[in-house]
C-alpha positions in Angstrom: -48.3 -19.3 -22.2 -48.2 -16.9 -19.2 -51.4 -18.5 -17.7 -49.9 -22.0 -17.8 -47.9 -23.6 -15.0 -44.7 -24.8 -16.6 -41.5 -26.5 -15.5 -38.0 -26.8 -16.7 -35.8 -29.9 -17.0 -32.6 -31.1 -18.6 -32.4 -34.5 -20.2 -28.9 -35.9 -20.8 -27.9 -37.9 -23.8 -24.3 -38.8 -23.1 -22.4 -35.5 -23.6 -25.5 -33.8 -25.0 -27.9 -31.9 -22.8 -31.4 -31.0 -24.0 -33.1 -28.3 -22.0 -36.9 -28.4 -22.0 -39.8 -26.1 -21.0 -42.8 -28.4 -20.5 -46.3 -28.3 -18.9 -46.1 -28.9 -15.1 -48.8 -31.6 -15.1 -51.4 -33.4 -17.2 -54.3 -31.0 -16.1 -53.0 -27.8 -17.7 -55.4 -26.1 -20.1 -55.3 -22.7 -21.8 -57.5 -22.0 -24.8 -58.8 -18.4 -24.4 -59.5 -17.9 -28.1 -61.1 -21.3 -28.6 -58.5 -22.3 -31.2 -58.0 -25.8 -29.9 -61.7 -26.3 -29.5 -62.3 -25.4 -33.1 -59.7 -28.0 -34.0 -61.5 -30.7 -32.0 -59.0 -30.8 -29.2 -60.9 -31.2 -25.9 -59.7 -29.9 -22.5 -58.7 -33.4 -21.5 -56.5 -33.9 -24.6 -55.1 -30.3 -24.6 -52.1 -30.9 -22.3 -50.9 -34.1 -24.0 -48.6 -32.2 -26.4 -46.6 -30.5 -23.6 -45.4 -33.5 -21.5 -42.4 -35.7 -22.1 -43.9 -39.3 -22.4 -41.9 -42.5 -22.1 -42.3 -43.3 -25.8 -40.8 -39.9 -26.7 -37.8 -40.7 -24.5 -37.3 -44.1 -26.1 -37.4 -42.5 -29.6 -34.9 -39.9 -28.7 -32.5 -42.5 -27.2 -33.0 -44.7 -30.3 -32.1 -42.0 -32.8 -29.3 -40.3 -30.8 -26.6 -42.1 -32.8 -28.6 -42.7 -35.9 -26.7 -42.1 -39.2 -28.3 -39.0 -40.8 -25.9 -38.2 -43.5 -27.9 -36.0 -45.9 -31.3 -37.3 -44.9 -34.2 -35.0 -44.7 -36.1 -35.9 -41.5 -39.7 -35.3 -40.3 -41.0 -35.7 -36.8 -44.8 -36.1 -36.8 -47.0 -35.6 -33.8 -43.9 -34.0 -32.3 -45.4 -32.8 -29.0 -42.5 -31.5 -27.0 -40.3 -32.4 -30.0 -37.5 -33.9 -27.9 -36.2 -35.9 -30.8 -36.3 -32.9 -33.1 -34.4 -30.8 -30.5 -31.8 -33.6 -30.2 -31.4 -34.0 -34.0 -31.2 -30.2 -34.4 -28.3 -30.2 -31.9 -26.6 -32.7 -34.2 -27.2 -30.3 -37.2 -29.6 -32.8 -38.9 -32.0 -31.5 -41.5 -35.1 -31.8 -39.2 -38.6 -30.5 -39.6 -41.4 -30.9 -37.0 -45.1 -31.0 -37.2 -48.1 -31.4 -34.8 -51.8 -30.7 -34.8 -51.8 -28.8 -31.5 -51.8 -25.0 -31.8 -49.3 -24.5 -29.0 -46.7 -27.0 -30.2 -44.8 -24.4 -32.2 -44.7 -21.9 -29.4 -43.0 -24.5 -27.1 -40.8 -25.7 -29.9 -39.4 -22.3 -30.6 -38.9 -21.6 -26.9 -37.1 -24.8 -26.3 -34.9 -24.3 -29.4 -33.8 -21.0 -28.0 -33.2 -22.5 -24.6 -30.8 -24.9 -26.2 -29.1 -22.1 -28.2 -29.8 -23.7 -31.5 -31.3 -22.6 -34.9 -35.1 -22.6 -35.1 -36.6 -25.8 -36.3 -38.9 -25.6 -39.3 -42.4 -26.4 -38.1 -45.9 -26.6 -39.7 -49.1 -27.2 -37.8 -51.2 -29.7 -39.7 -53.4 -32.7 -39.2 -53.0 -36.0 -41.0 -56.2 -35.5 -42.9 -55.7 -31.9 -43.8 -54.0 -32.5 -47.2 -53.0 -28.9 -47.6 -49.6 -28.6 -45.9 -46.3 -27.6 -47.6 -44.0 -30.0 -45.8 -42.7 -31.8 -48.9 -41.1 -35.2 -48.9 -38.6 -36.8 -46.5 -36.0 -39.7 -46.3 -36.8 -40.5 -42.6 -40.0 -40.0 -40.8 -40.1 -40.5 -37.0 -42.8 -40.3 -34.3 -43.9 -41.7 -30.9 -47.2 -42.8 -29.4 -49.3 -42.0 -32.5 -51.8 -44.9 -32.7 -54.5 -44.0 -30.2 -57.5 -45.2 -32.4 -58.0 -47.7 -35.2 -58.9 -44.8 -37.5 -55.4 -43.3 -37.0 -53.9 -46.2 -38.9 -55.3 -45.2 -42.3 -54.8 -41.5 -41.7 -51.2 -42.1 -40.6 -50.5 -44.3 -43.6 -51.9 -41.7 -46.0 -49.9 -39.0 -44.4 -46.7 -41.0 -44.6 -47.4 -41.8 -48.3 -47.8 -38.0 -48.9 -44.5 -37.1 -47.4 -42.2 -40.1 -48.0 -39.6 -40.2 -50.7 -39.6 -43.3 -52.9 -36.8 -44.7 -50.6 -37.8 -43.9 -47.1 -37.5 -45.2 -43.5 -40.2 -44.8 -40.9 -39.5 -45.2 -37.1 -42.3 -45.1 -34.7 -42.2 -45.9 -31.0 -45.4 -47.4 -29.8 -46.1 -48.0 -26.0 -48.1 -51.2 -26.8 -51.5 -50.0 -27.9 -52.1 -53.1 -29.9 -52.1 -51.6 -33.4 -48.6 -52.2 -34.7 -49.6 -55.2 -36.8 -52.4 -53.3 -38.5 -50.1 -50.4 -39.3 -47.5 -52.9 -40.7 -50.2 -54.4 -42.9 -51.3 -51.0 -44.1 -47.7 -49.9 -45.0 -46.9 -53.3 -46.6 -49.3 -52.3 -49.3 -47.1 -49.3 -50.0 -44.0 -51.4 -50.3 -42.6 -51.1 -46.7 -40.9 -54.0 -45.0 -41.4 -54.0 -41.2 -39.6 -55.1 -38.1 -40.4 -54.7 -34.4 -37.9 -54.5 -31.5 -38.1 -53.7 -27.9 -35.5 -51.2 -26.5 -32.7 -53.0 -24.8 -31.9 -50.4 -22.1 -34.5 -48.2 -20.6 -32.8 -47.3 -17.4 -33.6 -43.6 -18.1 -37.3 -44.4 -17.6 -39.1 -44.5 -14.3 -40.9 -47.7 -15.1 -40.6 -50.7 -17.4 -41.4 -50.1 -21.1 -43.6 -52.7 -22.7 -43.8 -51.1 -26.1 -41.9 -51.5 -29.3 -39.8 -49.6 -31.8 -41.5 -50.0 -35.1 -39.2 -49.8 -38.2 -40.5 -49.6 -41.7 -38.2 -49.5 -44.7 -39.0 -49.0 -48.4 -36.3 -49.1 -51.0 -36.8 -48.3 -54.7 
């Protein structure tokens, strides 16, 4: 991390402050041992994990007052893990996962910045089929559907890690794949609904995406 240009910011959620160490810009790259390259992560894609994107902010604002009770929660493709950090601040049972080899380093650093307990993390890809994450009552994520092939991979990953009764919340910036994902999850017993966030004053520009909600009850 020492060779990266980083920045610090504080994001306010009402009375809750979340402190973040992130990459300074979208051109950062540091892979001296070639770990990311071996995982198929190009230099252009490398910095994506370390930046706070609008969809991530929308997800965090959406779940800030979400009723967690005794739910076990998983954030997939967590990146900067803003929602995980926020839920951790609320003492939720949150686990985070991402494919990027640096995601855990930043997650641990940010957890310490916020003075909270470390968040369980496992680096895994949706197609790996060898993780030890277990099953969850609520699965969340943002900006996950970059390619059509991701729909089936994400569906299978959710199926692997969802309890029989499970809710899935994904914020999508409008990449045009929400209906395909809904159709794929319908086959697994999920009912879907799409909504647009009502208030996005915390964003620098209009948000044209959707909050995708999938619920399965057994």
